[in-house]
N, C-alpha and C positions, 0 to 999 in steps of 0.2 A: 823439393827445391823451390824456394820462394820467388815468384815473378818479380822482376826488377832488381834482383840481387846480382852481384858480379858473377856468381857461379851460373846463374840462369842465362845471363848474357853470353858468357863464354860457351855454354853448351849449345845455345842457338847458333852462335857463330861457327861452331864446329860442324853442326848439321849443315849449315850453309856452305861450308868449305867442301864437304864431301859431295853434296848434291851438285854444287857448282862445278866441281871438277868433272863429274859425270856428264853434266850438261854441255860443257865445252867439248868433251870427247865425243859425245854421241849426238850432238845437234838438237837438244831438246831444252825446253824451259826449266823443267824440274819441279814445277809446283805440285804435280800429281804425286811425286815421291816425297816432297817436303811435308805435305799435310799429314800423312800417317806417321812420319818420324816425329813431328811435333806432338802428336797425340800420344804416342807410345813413350817417348823419352822425357817430355816436359809436361804432359797432361794439360796441354793448351786447350781451352774451350773450343768446341767444334767449329763455330762460325769464324773465330779468330784463326784457327788452324787451317781452315779452308781458304779464307780470303787473304791473310797476311802474306803468304808466299807470292801472290800475284804481283804486287808492286815490286817485290825484290827480284823477280825474274826479269824485269825490264832492264835494269843496269847490268844484270848478270849476263843476259844474252847479248847485249850491246858490247860488253867487254870481250866475249868470245868471238863475236862477229868481227871485231876490229882485227883480231889475229888472222882470221880467214881472209878478210878484205885485202890485207897487205899482200896476199898471194893471188889475188884476182879470182877467187873461187866462188864468190857469190854470183849466182845466175840472175842478172838484173831483170830479164824478161819474166822469168818465173816469179821473182819477188814482186814485181809490179802487178802482174795478173792475179796472183794468189791473194795479195793484200787488198786489191781493189774489190774483189768479190768477198774475201774473208771478213773484212771489217764490218760491213752491214750484217753479214750472216752471224757474226759473233754477238752483235748487239741484239739481234732477233732471238738468238739462243738464250742470252741472259734474261730477256724479258719473258721468255717462255718457260724458264726453269721452274717457277712455282707450280706449273700445271703438269709437269712430267715426272714420272717416278725415277728417282735417282738410282736406286739399286739396279733396275733393269738396264739403264744406260751404262752403268759401270760394268755390268756383266757383259754387255755387248762389246764395250770397248776392250775389255780384257781378252775376249775371244778374238777380236780383230787384231790386237797387238801380238798375241801369240801366233796367230796364223801368218801375219806378215813376217814375224821373226823366222818361222819355219820356212816360208817361201824364199826369204833372203838366203838361208843356209843351203837350200837345194838348187838355187839358180847359180849358174856359173857367171863370174864377173865378166861383163862385156868390156872391150876396150873403149876408152873415152872417145866420144864423137862430138867435138865442140860445135860442128856445123849441122848437127842433126836437128830437125824441127822438134820443138818441145811439145807442140800440141796444146794450143791455147784452151781448147774445150776441156781437155783433161785437167789442166791446171786450174781452170775456173771451177770445175766440178770438185776438185780437191779443196779449193778455198771455201766453196759453199758448204760442203758436207762437214769437213773438219772444223771450220769456223763456227758453224751452228752447234756442233757437238761440244766444242770448247766453251762456248757461251753457256750451254746447259750445265756443264760440269765445273765451271769456274776455274779453268786452266787455260794454258796457251795453245794446247793441241800439238805441241812439238813432238810428242812421242809418236804421232801419226804422220806428220808432214814428211819427215825424212824418208821413212820406208816407202811411202806412197810415191815420192819423187823417184826413188830408186827403182821400184817395181813397175810403176805404171807409166812414168814419163821416161824411164830408162836413163836417168841422170847418173853420172859418175858419182861414186860414193862420197868423196870429199866435197864435191860441189853440192850434193844433196844435203849433207850435214850443215855446210856453211849457209846455204839458202834457207834451210829450216830454222836456223838460229835467228837469222835476220827477220824472217816472217814472224817468228814467235815474239820477238821484241816489239813489233808493231801491234800484233793482235792481243798482246797482254794488256794493252792500255785500256780498251773499253771495259773489260771486266774489273780492272783495278779501280777505275773511276766509279763504276756502279756500286761496288762493295764498299768503297771509301765513303760514298754518299750515304749508304745505309748504316754506317758506323760499325762495320764488321772488322775493320782493319786495326790491328795492334801495331802502331807505328814504331814503338820501341823494338818490337820483334822484327819488323821489317829492316830496321837499321842493323840489328845484330846479324840477321841472315845475310844482308848485303855485305857487311864487313868481311865475312868468311867467303862468300860466293864470288865476288867480283874478281879478286886476284886468282882464285883457283879455277874459275871458268876459262880465263885466258890461258892458264897453264895447260888445262885439258885440251883446249883447241890447238895449242902449239904441239902437243904430243900427237894429236890426230893428224896434223899436217905432216909430221915426220914419219908416221907409220905407213907402211905399204898399203895401198888401197885394198888388195885382196885380203890381207891380214885384218885390216880394220873392218871390212865387210863381214868376215867370219865372227869377229868379236861382237860386232853390232847385232848380228843375227842371234847369237847365243844370248846376249843381254836382253833383247826384245822378247825372245821366247821365255826366258826365266821371269822377266817382269810380268808378262801376261799371265803366266802360270801362277805366279805368286798372288796377283790380284784376284784371279779366278778362284783359287783353292784356299787362300788364306784371308785376304782382305775382304773379299765378298763371299765368304763361305756361307754365311747365314742366308744371304739372298739366293745363292745357288741351291741350298737345301730346300728353301721355300718354293723355288721354281719347280722342283721335282716332287713336291709334296712330302718331303722327309722331315719337315720341322713345322 
């Protein structure tokens, strides 16, 4: 499929639509999923496949956040604290990325995502407690750790924010997903700027992804709002576990084999 052709644009828009819907439903930016999809289905060059989804996640997550915001689900305190710490951490992570092994980080991320998914599945859903203290230290720690990791891996970190909000801050499921989307929209900006300055971004690809993802992410968020929290939490736990297992056993299989001296 020739880059720049109508078929290429349509295929990229379709990838954006699928990933965007999942982003709205599960409160994540989607860049970590879009990159392998672009490589597999469109044979996009590595740097373009890594960097181009980042600018597209910004309008995508904003679109989904608007659906949640209309229902008052974004936790403003968590949003402010996480972004205040996460923004400089993301910048530092981006600057440190040339000096850190990418495969090791991806393996650690996959293990963490799978572990969080399993922990979500085994924990009983607690009733929502809007007046419960959020724990600024925990929120700041999440912003620092995930922000730095997101900078290293050139993504928004959305796949980690929501489960950590649920598990560590004990935030209600829909509120955690909504807040994760809002945080991802902000923290996707530094990485997008850096990679654009380096010339890694294919802007035609960004437009195609955005055309598909912006409306679909809003629809995904609307579906999440209408789904019972307990059901949504179970679906989210299964999805996280499957995504972590896929990254660990398929996407990062070579790195895993080298880690154990089998390759």
